[in-house]
MARLOLUM-798198 format. One record per residue: residue number from 0; residue in one letter; chain; x, y, z of N, C-alpha, C in turn. Coordinates in nm, 3 decimals, padded with zeros to 5 digits. Layout:
+-----+---+---+---------+---------+---------+---------+---------+---------+---------+---------+---------+
:   k : r : c :     n.x :     n.y :     n.z :    ca.x :    ca.y :    ca.z :     c.x :     c.y :     c.z :
+-----+---+---+---------+---------+---------+---------+---------+---------+---------+---------+---------+
: NUM : A : A :       X :       Y :       Z :       X :       Y :       Z :       X :       Y :       Z :
...
+-----+---+---+---------+---------+---------+---------+---------+---------+---------+---------+---------+
***
This chain:
+-----+---+---+---------+---------+---------+---------+---------+---------+---------+---------+---------+
:   k : r : c :     n.x :     n.y :     n.z :    ca.x :    ca.y :    ca.z :     c.x :     c.y :     c.z :
+-----+---+---+---------+---------+---------+---------+---------+---------+---------+---------+---------+
:   0 : V : A :  16.469 :  14.070 :  17.581 :  16.482 :  14.258 :  17.638 :  16.566 :  14.215 :  17.787 :
:   1 : R : A :  16.655 :  14.316 :  17.795 :  16.702 :  14.312 :  17.936 :  16.564 :  14.405 :  18.013 :
:   2 : L : A :  16.530 :  14.405 :  18.174 :  16.471 :  14.471 :  18.235 :  16.544 :  14.573 :  18.286 :
:   3 : A : A :  16.681 :  14.565 :  18.259 :  16.730 :  14.693 :  18.305 :  16.726 :  14.794 :  18.226 :
:   4 : K : A :  16.702 :  14.754 :  18.141 :  16.658 :  14.909 :  18.004 :  16.563 :  14.952 :  18.034 :
:   5 : L : A :  16.410 :  14.840 :  18.073 :  16.310 :  14.919 :  18.057 :  16.266 :  15.030 :  18.149 :
:   6 : P : A :  16.199 :  15.121 :  18.112 :  16.136 :  15.256 :  18.206 :  16.091 :  15.147 :  18.288 :
:   7 : L : A :  16.082 :  15.109 :  18.409 :  16.021 :  15.056 :  18.491 :  15.898 :  15.182 :  18.603 :
:   8 : D : A :  15.753 :  15.112 :  18.596 :  15.706 :  15.233 :  18.666 :  15.637 :  15.150 :  18.842 :
:   9 : L : A :  15.593 :  15.213 :  18.890 :  15.564 :  15.147 :  19.036 :  15.507 :  15.005 :  19.033 :
:  10 : A : A :  15.412 :  14.994 :  18.945 :  15.345 :  14.863 :  18.931 :  15.404 :  14.776 :  18.855 :
:  11 : D : A :  15.507 :  14.831 :  18.762 :  15.592 :  14.733 :  18.722 :  15.789 :  14.691 :  18.777 :
:  12 : R : A :  15.713 :  14.728 :  18.873 :  15.853 :  14.697 :  19.006 :  15.784 :  14.586 :  19.103 :
:  13 : W : A :  15.622 :  14.664 :  19.112 :  15.574 :  14.624 :  19.194 :  15.539 :  14.422 :  19.183 :
:  14 : I : A :  15.480 :  14.447 :  19.044 :  15.461 :  14.284 :  18.972 :  15.591 :  14.236 :  19.014 :
:  15 : L : A :  15.679 :  14.238 :  18.953 :  15.864 :  14.180 :  18.939 :  15.877 :  14.148 :  19.068 :
:  16 : S : A :  15.853 :  14.226 :  19.157 :  15.878 :  14.210 :  19.314 :  15.805 :  14.076 :  19.370 :
:  17 : R : A :  15.664 :  14.106 :  19.351 :  15.607 :  13.977 :  19.412 :  15.619 :  13.889 :  19.323 :
:  18 : L : A :  15.636 :  13.876 :  19.196 :  15.728 :  13.762 :  19.089 :  15.794 :  13.661 :  19.161 :
:  19 : N : A :  15.920 :  13.750 :  19.178 :  16.045 :  13.698 :  19.264 :  15.978 :  13.653 :  19.398 :
:  20 : A : A :  15.907 :  13.696 :  19.442 :  15.853 :  13.657 :  19.635 :  15.788 :  13.495 :  19.574 :
:  21 : V : A :  15.704 :  13.486 :  19.447 :  15.623 :  13.380 :  19.461 :  15.725 :  13.274 :  19.381 :
:  22 : T : A :  15.873 :  13.306 :  19.288 :  15.895 :  13.199 :  19.239 :  16.000 :  13.177 :  19.382 :
:  23 : R : A :  16.031 :  13.231 :  19.487 :  16.091 :  13.217 :  19.554 :  16.021 :  13.097 :  19.671 :
:  24 : G : A :  15.876 :  13.101 :  19.675 :  15.800 :  13.028 :  19.780 :  15.736 :  12.951 :  19.721 :
:  25 : V : A :  15.778 :  12.896 :  19.546 :  15.676 :  12.810 :  19.499 :  15.834 :  12.682 :  19.503 :
:  26 : D : A :  15.935 :  12.768 :  19.480 :  16.075 :  12.679 :  19.526 :  16.103 :  12.620 :  19.615 :
:  27 : E : A :  16.069 :  12.679 :  19.772 :  16.035 :  12.606 :  19.908 :  15.946 :  12.541 :  19.894 :
:  28 : A : A :  15.811 :  12.580 :  19.843 :  15.734 :  12.462 :  19.871 :  15.745 :  12.316 :  19.803 :
:  29 : F : A :  15.788 :  12.354 :  19.666 :  15.856 :  12.201 :  19.570 :  15.929 :  12.094 :  19.682 :
:  30 : T : A :  16.040 :  12.188 :  19.757 :  16.171 :  12.125 :  19.807 :  16.128 :  12.035 :  19.924 :
:  31 : G : A :  16.032 :  12.130 :  19.972 :  15.926 :  12.022 :  20.133 :  15.849 :  11.972 :  20.062 :
:  32 : Y : A :  15.834 :  11.961 :  19.960 :  15.708 :  11.845 :  19.890 :  15.580 :  11.895 :  19.943 :
:  33 : R : A :  15.527 :  12.067 :  19.914 :  15.426 :  12.109 :  19.991 :  15.375 :  12.133 :  19.836 :
:  34 : F : A :  15.297 :  12.056 :  19.781 :  15.260 :  12.086 :  19.630 :  15.116 :  12.153 :  19.678 :
:  35 : N : A :  15.043 :  12.156 :  19.735 :  14.908 :  12.233 :  19.793 :  14.966 :  12.384 :  19.771 :
:  36 : D : A :  15.075 :  12.397 :  19.856 :  15.106 :  12.541 :  19.913 :  15.166 :  12.591 :  19.797 :
:  37 : A : A :  15.277 :  12.525 :  19.689 :  15.311 :  12.590 :  19.586 :  15.169 :  12.646 :  19.500 :
:  38 : A : A :  15.099 :  12.497 :  19.478 :  14.958 :  12.563 :  19.374 :  14.873 :  12.687 :  19.458 :
:  39 : S : A :  14.873 :  12.702 :  19.549 :  14.821 :  12.832 :  19.604 :  14.850 :  12.945 :  19.595 :
:  40 : L : A :  14.994 :  12.922 :  19.635 :  15.078 :  13.073 :  19.620 :  15.057 :  13.159 :  19.464 :
:  41 : L : A :  15.079 :  13.007 :  19.354 :  15.035 :  13.071 :  19.217 :  14.909 :  13.087 :  19.185 :
:  42 : Y : A :  14.795 :  13.033 :  19.218 :  14.679 :  13.044 :  19.171 :  14.625 :  13.216 :  19.244 :
:  43 : Q : A :  14.695 :  13.248 :  19.379 :  14.710 :  13.387 :  19.473 :  14.717 :  13.469 :  19.368 :
:  44 : F : A :  14.908 :  13.439 :  19.322 :  14.948 :  13.543 :  19.275 :  14.865 :  13.594 :  19.100 :
:  45 : L : A :  14.872 :  13.444 :  19.074 :  14.767 :  13.505 :  18.893 :  14.661 :  13.561 :  18.873 :
:  46 : W : A :  14.575 :  13.490 :  18.947 :  14.419 :  13.590 :  18.979 :  14.410 :  13.682 :  19.057 :
:  47 : H : A :  14.470 :  13.736 :  19.208 :  14.462 :  13.779 :  19.247 :  14.544 :  13.927 :  19.223 :
:  48 : E : A :  14.692 :  13.869 :  19.169 :  14.764 :  14.018 :  19.177 :  14.805 :  14.010 :  19.052 :
:  49 : Y : A :  14.850 :  13.924 :  18.931 :  14.852 :  13.929 :  18.794 :  14.713 :  13.976 :  18.706 :
:  50 : C : A :  14.639 :  13.901 :  18.731 :  14.485 :  13.917 :  18.663 :  14.412 :  14.048 :  18.696 :
:  51 : D : A :  14.396 :  14.069 :  18.861 :  14.312 :  14.176 :  18.877 :  14.338 :  14.268 :  18.915 :
:  52 : W : A :  14.498 :  14.297 :  18.895 :  14.568 :  14.429 :  18.929 :  14.658 :  14.475 :  18.827 :
:  53 : Y : A :  14.762 :  14.414 :  18.744 :  14.838 :  14.471 :  18.709 :  14.799 :  14.431 :  18.567 :
:  54 : V : A :  14.704 :  14.346 :  18.510 :  14.700 :  14.378 :  18.374 :  14.582 :  14.462 :  18.372 :
:  55 : E : A :  14.514 :  14.446 :  18.473 :  14.406 :  14.594 :  18.442 :  14.502 :  14.756 :  18.452 :
:  56 : I : A :  14.610 :  14.726 :  18.529 :  14.671 :  14.838 :  18.516 :  14.753 :  14.874 :  18.383 :
:  57 : V : A :  14.794 :  14.760 :  18.341 :  14.846 :  14.751 :  18.180 :  14.750 :  14.794 :  18.076 :
:  58 : K : A :  14.621 :  14.729 :  18.079 :  14.545 :  14.754 :  17.994 :  14.487 :  14.931 :  17.978 :
:  59 : T : A :  14.522 :  15.000 :  18.107 :  14.474 :  15.131 :  18.115 :  14.610 :  15.245 :  18.027 :
:  60 : R : A :  14.729 :  15.197 :  18.073 :  14.858 :  15.245 :  18.004 :  14.858 :  15.198 :  17.881 :
:  61 : L : A :  14.802 :  15.057 :  17.821 :  14.789 :  15.065 :  17.658 :  14.721 :  15.123 :  17.601 :
:  62 : A : A :  14.621 :  15.189 :  17.635 :  14.470 :  15.247 :  17.581 :  14.537 :  15.396 :  17.574 :
:  63 : A : A :  14.578 :  15.435 :  17.659 :  14.631 :  15.582 :  17.660 :  14.726 :  15.679 :  17.561 :
:  64 : A : A :  14.733 :  15.770 :  17.511 :  14.752 :  15.837 :  17.419 :  14.925 :  15.861 :  17.442 :
:  65 : G : A :  15.012 :  15.845 :  17.402 :  15.182 :  15.878 :  17.410 :  15.207 :  15.767 :  17.486 :
:  66 : G : A :  15.332 :  15.786 :  17.544 :  15.409 :  15.690 :  17.617 :  15.448 :  15.551 :  17.550 :
:  67 : E : A :  15.465 :  15.550 :  17.442 :  15.532 :  15.433 :  17.393 :  15.626 :  15.346 :  17.426 :
:  68 : A : A :  15.742 :  15.411 :  17.512 :  15.814 :  15.340 :  17.586 :  15.750 :  15.239 :  17.727 :
:  69 : E : A :  15.667 :  15.303 :  17.753 :  15.545 :  15.318 :  17.899 :  15.475 :  15.144 :  17.851 :
:  70 : K : A :  15.452 :  15.227 :  17.725 :  15.325 :  15.090 :  17.659 :  15.429 :  14.943 :  17.641 :
:  71 : R : A :  15.554 :  14.946 :  17.552 :  15.615 :  14.826 :  17.509 :  15.674 :  14.771 :  17.694 :
:  72 : T : A :  15.706 :  14.874 :  17.734 :  15.736 :  14.805 :  17.885 :  15.646 :  14.715 :  17.959 :
:  73 : G : A :  15.521 :  14.763 :  17.929 :  15.382 :  14.684 :  17.996 :  15.337 :  14.548 :  17.885 :
:  74 : R : A :  15.345 :  14.581 :  17.768 :  15.346 :  14.477 :  17.720 :  15.436 :  14.334 :  17.742 :
:  75 : I : A :  15.546 :  14.372 :  17.747 :  15.697 :  14.275 :  17.769 :  15.647 :  14.231 :  17.906 :
:  76 : L : A :  15.642 :  14.301 :  17.998 :  15.612 :  14.246 :  18.177 :  15.497 :  14.139 :  18.116 :
:  77 : L : A :  15.380 :  14.163 :  18.082 :  15.261 :  14.089 :  18.056 :  15.326 :  13.939 :  18.005 :
:  78 : G : A :  15.376 :  13.957 :  17.917 :  15.440 :  13.834 :  17.846 :  15.565 :  13.780 :  17.951 :
:  79 : R : A :  15.639 :  13.843 :  17.990 :  15.740 :  13.762 :  18.080 :  15.682 :  13.740 :  18.208 :
:  80 : V : A :  15.561 :  13.805 :  18.259 :  15.526 :  13.750 :  18.398 :  15.470 :  13.589 :  18.378 :
:  81 : L : A :  15.382 :  13.613 :  18.281 :  15.236 :  13.527 :  18.255 :  15.389 :  13.381 :  18.195 :
:  82 : E : A :  15.450 :  13.392 :  18.127 :  15.558 :  13.333 :  18.070 :  15.659 :  13.223 :  18.240 :
:  83 : Q : A :  15.689 :  13.347 :  18.311 :  15.735 :  13.272 :  18.409 :  15.681 :  13.196 :  18.525 :
:  84 : S : A :  15.523 :  13.260 :  18.530 :  15.448 :  13.133 :  18.596 :  15.411 :  13.028 :  18.544 :
:  85 : L : A :  15.369 :  13.032 :  18.441 :  15.381 :  12.913 :  18.332 :  15.521 :  12.804 :  18.374 :
:  86 : R : A :  15.595 :  12.845 :  18.407 :  15.724 :  12.762 :  18.397 :  15.732 :  12.727 :  18.544 :
:  87 : L : A :  15.659 :  12.791 :  18.607 :  15.648 :  12.766 :  18.806 :  15.498 :  12.671 :  18.773 :
:  88 : L : A :  15.444 :  12.701 :  18.725 :  15.326 :  12.601 :  18.727 :  15.322 :  12.476 :  18.657 :
:  89 : H : A :  15.380 :  12.463 :  18.538 :  15.424 :  12.322 :  18.481 :  15.398 :  12.180 :  18.567 :
:  90 : P : A :  15.480 :  12.207 :  18.684 :  15.434 :  12.045 :  18.733 :  15.340 :  12.052 :  18.807 :
:  91 : I : A :  15.258 :  12.140 :  18.821 :  15.129 :  12.099 :  18.883 :  15.034 :  12.102 :  18.728 :
:  92 : M : A :  15.015 :  12.143 :  18.642 :  14.936 :  12.152 :  18.532 :  15.013 :  12.145 :  18.420 :
:  93 : P : A :  15.068 :  12.059 :  18.376 :  15.173 :  12.009 :  18.258 :  15.094 :  12.033 :  18.095 :
:  94 : F : A :  15.004 :  11.996 :  18.014 :  14.940 :  12.018 :  17.951 :  14.889 :  12.136 :  17.927 :
:  95 : L : A :  14.800 :  12.183 :  18.034 :  14.767 :  12.338 :  18.009 :  14.864 :  12.463 :  17.950 :
:  96 : T : A :  14.995 :  12.455 :  18.061 :  15.132 :  12.524 :  18.068 :  15.182 :  12.516 :  17.963 :
:  97 : E : A :  15.195 :  12.379 :  17.844 :  15.279 :  12.329 :  17.802 :  15.145 :  12.427 :  17.653 :
:  98 : E : A :  15.054 :  12.402 :  17.645 :  14.971 :  12.462 :  17.513 :  14.965 :  12.627 :  17.541 :
:  99 : I : A :  15.008 :  12.703 :  17.669 :  14.989 :  12.851 :  17.649 :  15.103 :  12.870 :  17.655 :
: 100 : W : A :  15.189 :  12.787 :  17.649 :  15.374 :  12.832 :  17.656 :  15.370 :  12.849 :  17.515 :
: 101 : Q : A :  15.369 :  12.718 :  17.434 :  15.359 :  12.713 :  17.293 :  15.259 :  12.870 :  17.157 :
: 102 : R : A :  15.178 :  12.925 :  17.260 :  15.136 :  12.996 :  17.167 :  15.236 :  13.122 :  17.227 :
: 103 : L : A :  15.292 :  13.134 :  17.347 :  15.380 :  13.255 :  17.344 :  15.500 :  13.285 :  17.316 :
: 104 : P : A :  15.547 :  13.395 :  17.276 :  15.704 :  13.408 :  17.225 :  15.788 :  13.299 :  17.304 :
: 105 : H : A :  15.856 :  13.251 :  17.274 :  15.944 :  13.150 :  17.341 :  16.075 :  13.100 :  17.303 :
: 106 : Q : A :  16.182 :  13.037 :  17.404 :  16.295 :  12.978 :  17.373 :  16.294 :  12.844 :  17.377 :
: 107 : G : A :  16.302 :  12.770 :  17.298 :  16.311 :  12.579 :  17.333 :  16.199 :  12.545 :  17.256 :
: 108 : E : A :  16.216 :  12.411 :  17.277 :  16.093 :  12.346 :  17.225 :  15.990 :  12.296 :  17.299 :
: 109 : S : A :  16.032 :  12.310 :  17.459 :  15.878 :  12.316 :  17.530 :  15.908 :  12.368 :  17.639 :
: 110 : V : A :  15.794 :  12.407 :  17.733 :  15.839 :  12.456 :  17.842 :  15.881 :  12.341 :  17.952 :
: 111 : M : A :  15.878 :  12.223 :  17.911 :  15.950 :  12.115 :  18.025 :  16.071 :  12.090 :  18.022 :
: 112 : V : A :  16.119 :  12.168 :  17.906 :  16.283 :  12.141 :  17.954 :  16.329 :  12.334 :  17.920 :
: 113 : A : A :  16.249 :  12.378 :  17.992 :  16.293 :  12.550 :  18.002 :  16.352 :  12.563 :  18.116 :
: 114 : P : A :  16.420 :  12.641 :  18.179 :  16.490 :  12.698 :  18.248 :  16.417 :  12.693 :  18.378 :
: 115 : W : A :  16.443 :  12.623 :  18.513 :  16.331 :  12.619 :  18.600 :  16.375 :  12.799 :  18.702 :
: 116 : P : A :  16.287 :  12.895 :  18.690 :  16.300 :  13.042 :  18.714 :  16.371 :  13.037 :  18.877 :
: 117 : V : A :  16.416 :  13.102 :  18.862 :  16.540 :  13.167 :  18.990 :  16.523 :  13.266 :  19.041 :
: 118 : A : A :  16.472 :  13.329 :  19.164 :  16.465 :  13.464 :  19.228 :  16.598 :  13.526 :  19.213 :
: 119 : D : A :  16.541 :  13.674 :  19.162 :  16.662 :  13.767 :  19.127 :  16.668 :  13.875 :  19.213 :
: 120 : P : A :  16.749 :  13.922 :  19.341 :  16.784 :  14.008 :  19.448 :  16.729 :  14.135 :  19.377 :
: 121 : A : A :  16.784 :  14.160 :  19.262 :  16.811 :  14.285 :  19.222 :  16.649 :  14.304 :  19.146 :
: 122 : L : A :  16.559 :  14.232 :  19.196 :  16.431 :  14.247 :  19.157 :  16.325 :  14.234 :  19.234 :
: 123 : D : A :  16.396 :  14.289 :  19.366 :  16.340 :  14.257 :  19.509 :  16.281 :  14.408 :  19.517 :
: 124 : F : A :  16.171 :  14.492 :  19.547 :  16.130 :  14.650 :  19.523 :  15.996 :  14.641 :  19.647 :
: 125 : P : A :  16.071 :  14.597 :  19.761 :  15.992 :  14.654 :  19.917 :  15.906 :  14.743 :  19.894 :
: 126 : Q : A :  15.976 :  14.890 :  19.878 :  15.889 :  15.008 :  19.837 :  15.775 :  15.010 :  19.817 :
: 127 : A : A :  15.798 :  14.923 :  19.614 :  15.685 :  14.900 :  19.547 :  15.586 :  14.849 :  19.581 :
: 128 : V : A :  15.597 :  14.745 :  19.675 :  15.509 :  14.680 :  19.748 :  15.434 :  14.706 :  19.838 :
: 129 : E : A :  15.542 :  14.822 :  19.917 :  15.381 :  14.879 :  20.029 :  15.360 :  14.950 :  19.954 :
: 130 : S : A :  15.386 :  15.033 :  19.863 :  15.278 :  15.132 :  19.781 :  15.206 :  15.126 :  19.738 :
: 131 : M : A :  15.221 :  14.972 :  19.650 :  15.109 :  14.964 :  19.591 :  14.974 :  14.838 :  19.650 :
: 132 : D : A :  15.061 :  14.811 :  19.802 :  14.938 :  14.744 :  19.886 :  14.847 :  14.833 :  19.935 :
: 133 : C : A :  14.938 :  14.967 :  19.967 :  14.849 :  15.082 :  20.036 :  14.718 :  15.136 :  19.890 :
: 134 : L : A :  14.769 :  15.133 :  19.779 :  14.692 :  15.214 :  19.673 :  14.577 :  15.073 :  19.652 :
: 135 : M : A :  14.640 :  14.988 :  19.624 :  14.530 :  14.858 :  19.575 :  14.399 :  14.847 :  19.734 :
: 136 : E : A :  14.453 :  14.890 :  19.888 :  14.319 :  14.914 :  19.966 :  14.278 :  15.025 :  19.952 :
: 137 : I : A :  14.335 :  15.116 :  19.944 :  14.236 :  15.234 :  19.832 :  14.093 :  15.213 :  19.784 :
: 138 : T : A :  14.180 :  15.124 :  19.665 :  14.111 :  15.134 :  19.569 :  13.955 :  15.041 :  19.588 :
: 139 : R : A :  14.014 :  14.931 :  19.691 :  13.891 :  14.847 :  19.728 :  13.788 :  14.913 :  19.846 :
: 140 : E : A :  13.826 :  14.983 :  19.914 :  13.752 :  15.068 :  20.012 :  13.655 :  15.184 :  19.919 :
: 141 : V : A :  13.707 :  15.231 :  19.786 :  13.591 :  15.334 :  19.730 :  13.524 :  15.248 :  19.658 :
: 142 : R : A :  13.547 :  15.136 :  19.622 :  13.495 :  15.077 :  19.548 :  13.382 :  14.981 :  19.634 :
: 143 : N : A :  13.442 :  14.963 :  19.742 :  13.315 :  14.938 :  19.809 :  13.188 :  15.055 :  19.876 :
: 144 : I : A :  13.271 :  15.143 :  19.858 :  13.171 :  15.250 :  19.940 :  13.078 :  15.265 :  19.800 :
: 145 : R : A :  13.112 :  15.270 :  19.689 :  13.068 :  15.311 :  19.502 :  12.931 :  15.166 :  19.525 :
: 146 : S : A :  12.991 :  15.071 :  19.582 :  12.902 :  14.955 :  19.575 :  12.775 :  14.993 :  19.757 :
: 147 : A : A :  12.809 :  15.019 :  19.830 :  12.718 :  15.057 :  19.945 :  12.606 :  15.122 :  19.889 :
: 148 : Y : A :  12.659 :  15.264 :  19.822 :  12.585 :  15.389 :  19.802 :  12.534 :  15.365 :  19.669 :
: 149 : N : A :  12.547 :  15.281 :  19.567 :  12.502 :  15.231 :  19.440 :  12.523 :  15.333 :  19.383 :
: 150 : I : A :  12.659 :  15.337 :  19.338 :  12.694 :  15.452 :  19.252 :  12.819 :  15.389 :  19.159 :
: 151 : S : A :  12.772 :  15.380 :  19.074 :  12.761 :  15.301 :  18.912 :  12.924 :  15.334 :  18.929 :
: 152 : P : A :  13.025 :  15.224 :  18.863 :  13.131 :  15.231 :  18.849 :  13.181 :  15.315 :  18.711 :
: 153 : A : A :  13.109 :  15.354 :  18.654 :  13.118 :  15.416 :  18.519 :  13.136 :  15.548 :  18.525 :
: 154 : Q : A :  13.050 :  15.612 :  18.683 :  13.055 :  15.745 :  18.714 :  13.177 :  15.781 :  18.781 :
: 155 : R : A :  13.237 :  15.895 :  18.730 :  13.388 :  15.954 :  18.789 :  13.318 :  16.033 :  18.945 :
: 156 : V : A :  13.386 :  16.038 :  19.070 :  13.347 :  16.093 :  19.169 :  13.488 :  16.159 :  19.231 :
: 157 : P : A :  13.504 :  16.268 :  19.314 :  13.571 :  16.297 :  19.366 :  13.675 :  16.221 :  19.466 :
: 158 : L : A :  13.779 :  16.231 :  19.519 :  13.830 :  16.136 :  19.622 :  13.933 :  16.244 :  19.688 :
: 159 : V : A :  13.923 :  16.258 :  19.803 :  14.031 :  16.308 :  19.894 :  14.109 :  16.206 :  20.007 :
: 160 : V : A :  14.216 :  16.207 :  20.004 :  14.295 :  16.128 :  20.135 :  14.381 :  16.183 :  20.150 :
: 161 : K : A :  14.322 :  16.188 :  20.334 :  14.439 :  16.246 :  20.427 :  14.501 :  16.168 :  20.508 :
: 162 : T : A :  14.635 :  16.191 :  20.509 :  14.692 :  16.094 :  20.582 :  14.810 :  16.230 :  20.692 :
: 163 : A : A :  14.857 :  16.168 :  20.807 :  14.934 :  16.236 :  20.900 :  15.127 :  16.248 :  20.894 :
: 164 : D : A :  15.096 :  16.141 :  20.769 :  15.209 :  16.088 :  20.720 :  15.280 :  16.145 :  20.600 :
: 165 : G : A :  15.411 :  16.208 :  20.599 :  15.485 :  16.286 :  20.472 :  15.526 :  16.143 :  20.404 :
: 166 : H : A :  15.536 :  16.008 :  20.430 :  15.563 :  15.950 :  20.362 :  15.479 :  15.864 :  20.283 :
: 167 : Q : A :  15.346 :  15.861 :  20.346 :  15.254 :  15.796 :  20.291 :  15.164 :  15.904 :  20.171 :
: 168 : D : A :  15.200 :  16.056 :  20.212 :  15.161 :  16.173 :  20.108 :  15.236 :  16.120 :  19.992 :
: 169 : A : A :  15.358 :  16.096 :  19.996 :  15.470 :  16.111 :  19.892 :  15.415 :  15.967 :  19.808 :
: 170 : M : A :  15.397 :  15.860 :  19.891 :  15.357 :  15.742 :  19.813 :  15.222 :  15.775 :  19.737 :
: 171 : L : A :  15.133 :  15.838 :  19.753 :  14.984 :  15.832 :  19.733 :  14.963 :  15.926 :  19.610 :
: 172 : A : A :  15.097 :  16.035 :  19.649 :  15.096 :  16.111 :  19.532 :  15.119 :  16.064 :  19.372 :
: 173 : A : A :  15.256 :  15.948 :  19.405 :  15.320 :  15.918 :  19.310 :  15.188 :  15.777 :  19.255 :
: 174 : G : A :  15.149 :  15.745 :  19.317 :  15.009 :  15.610 :  19.243 :  14.850 :  15.723 :  19.232 :
: 175 : R : A :  14.886 :  15.836 :  19.253 :  14.751 :  15.895 :  19.207 :  14.690 :  15.855 :  19.061 :
: 176 : D : A :  14.771 :  15.852 :  18.957 :  14.685 :  15.776 :  18.843 :  14.671 :  15.680 :  18.842 :
: 177 : Y : A :  14.720 :  15.560 :  18.952 :  14.636 :  15.453 :  18.939 :  14.494 :  15.454 :  19.038 :
: 178 : L : A :  14.529 :  15.530 :  19.126 :  14.352 :  15.541 :  19.200 :  14.290 :  15.632 :  19.114 :
: 179 : V : A :  14.300 :  15.716 :  18.993 :  14.203 :  15.777 :  18.919 :  14.196 :  15.693 :  18.789 :
: 180 : S : A :  14.277 :  15.601 :  18.767 :  14.195 :  15.469 :  18.645 :  14.160 :  15.363 :  18.735 :
: 181 : L : A :  14.187 :  15.326 :  18.848 :  14.127 :  15.199 :  18.948 :  13.999 :  15.213 :  18.994 :
: 182 : A : A :  13.972 :  15.357 :  19.047 :  13.878 :  15.340 :  19.150 :  13.791 :  15.455 :  19.066 :
: 183 : R : A :  13.828 :  15.523 :  18.990 :  13.736 :  15.603 :  18.871 :  13.701 :  15.745 :  18.982 :
+-----+---+---+---------+---------+---------+---------+---------+---------+---------+---------+---------+
***
């Protein structure tokens, strides 16, 4: 499936842009024989962006009624980002990545001979990265406030966010659904 044909929302553009940046970073780290840097980039991306944020956003999307095109996009991108991450991680963790890769839809007989990922400038979305960074920071702060006041994560609370910047207001309006689902 070609990404250009998928209806990409803010989170989709963000994860693709971040994957693109990680692909560049890992490639540079391997070229410079900085294997620890490559491993660290992949660890941070997989745990703190893909799993902590994108998987949670897509779970909400998949559980919602309607929006079949958006659900399909979420499923495709979950697989595509994981598959490309496995190819990047393969030189560091060959046996584990091969085992996981074999269980995913893939082309070819092994991740070992799969093409090395190359960053695509068409998948750079700096505006989406900026917007998601802001939304994630607000979500973290709301979670910290909930924790400080012993407010159950299951309890929905009203949230009012005021800014002095029209650009930030537009960004928050576009990400309202993410805040509602992630910060509750």
